[in-house]
C-alpha positions in Angstrom: 89.1 77.1 100.0 85.6 78.5 100.6 84.0 80.5 97.8 84.6 84.2 97.9 81.6 86.6 97.9 79.9 87.1 94.6 81.5 90.6 93.8 85.0 89.1 93.4 86.0 88.8 89.8 88.8 86.4 90.6 88.2 82.7 90.5 90.0 81.8 93.8 89.3 78.1 93.5 90.7 78.1 89.9 93.8 79.9 91.1 94.3 77.4 93.9 93.8 74.4 91.5 96.2 75.9 88.9 98.8 76.6 91.7 98.5 73.0 92.9 99.0 71.7 89.4 102.0 74.0 88.9 103.6 72.8 92.1 103.3 69.2 91.1 104.8 69.9 87.7 107.7 71.8 89.3 108.2 68.9 91.8 108.4 66.5 88.8 110.9 68.5 87.0 113.0 68.9 90.2 113.1 65.1 90.5 114.0 64.7 86.9 116.6 67.5 86.7 118.2 67.9 90.2 121.1 70.0 88.6 118.6 72.9 88.5 117.7 72.6 92.2 118.1 76.4 92.8 115.7 77.2 89.9 113.1 74.7 91.1 113.4 76.0 94.7 112.9 79.6 93.4 109.8 78.6 91.5 108.4 76.6 94.4 109.0 79.6 96.7 107.0 81.8 94.3 104.2 79.3 94.1 104.1 79.0 97.9 103.0 82.7 98.0 99.8 82.0 96.1 97.8 80.4 99.0 98.7 83.4 101.2 97.5 85.8 98.4 94.3 83.8 97.9 93.6 83.9 101.6 94.2 87.7 101.7 92.0 88.3 98.6 89.3 86.2 100.2 89.6 88.1 103.5 89.6 91.5 101.8 86.6 90.5 99.7 84.6 89.6 102.7 85.6 92.8 104.5 84.5 94.8 101.4 81.2 93.0 101.2 80.5 93.7 104.9 81.5 97.3 104.6 79.3 97.8 101.6 76.4 96.2 103.4 76.9 98.4 106.5 77.0 101.5 104.3 73.8 100.5 102.5 72.0 99.9 105.8 73.2 103.2 107.1 71.9 104.9 103.9 68.5 103.2 104.3 68.3 104.2 107.9 69.1 107.8 107.0 66.4 107.8 104.3 63.9 106.3 106.8 64.9 109.0 109.4 64.3 111.8 106.9 60.9 110.3 105.9 59.9 109.9 109.5 60.9 113.5 110.2 58.8 114.6 107.1 55.9 112.5 108.4 56.1 114.1 111.8 57.0 111.0 113.8 57.8 111.6 117.4 61.3 110.1 117.2 62.5 110.2 113.7 66.1 109.5 114.7 65.1 106.0 116.0 65.9 104.4 112.6 69.4 105.9 112.5 70.1 105.2 116.2 69.0 101.6 115.8 71.2 101.0 112.7 74.3 102.7 114.3 73.7 100.5 117.4 73.3 97.4 115.3 76.6 98.1 113.7 78.1 98.4 117.2 79.2 102.0 116.6 77.7 103.2 119.8 78.4 102.1 123.4 75.4 99.9 124.5 74.2 102.5 127.1 74.0 105.3 124.5 71.8 103.5 122.0 68.6 105.1 123.2 69.1 108.8 123.7 65.9 110.9 124.1 
């Protein structure tokens, strides 16, 4: 499992390792005590959900990181636009248009409006 972005407080590799160990333990108990087969199957089913949850946490963490980066870049572009307007630049909206275009929020032909 690849490492999650740094802002995640969950040790996904540790969760995966613990889950693998628990699955091996349950499998051992299932072999030693087949009379409790329904219980072991229930526990294994619950443990089988963990990899899916780890993958979803990883995906959402990456999505959150990307969203935060996009928001920070838009904020920086807005500040640059205001500073350019204050300095009397000919096209102060250039910074904002470029960032919006970079984030693919505008159709390609509308990136450079005069």
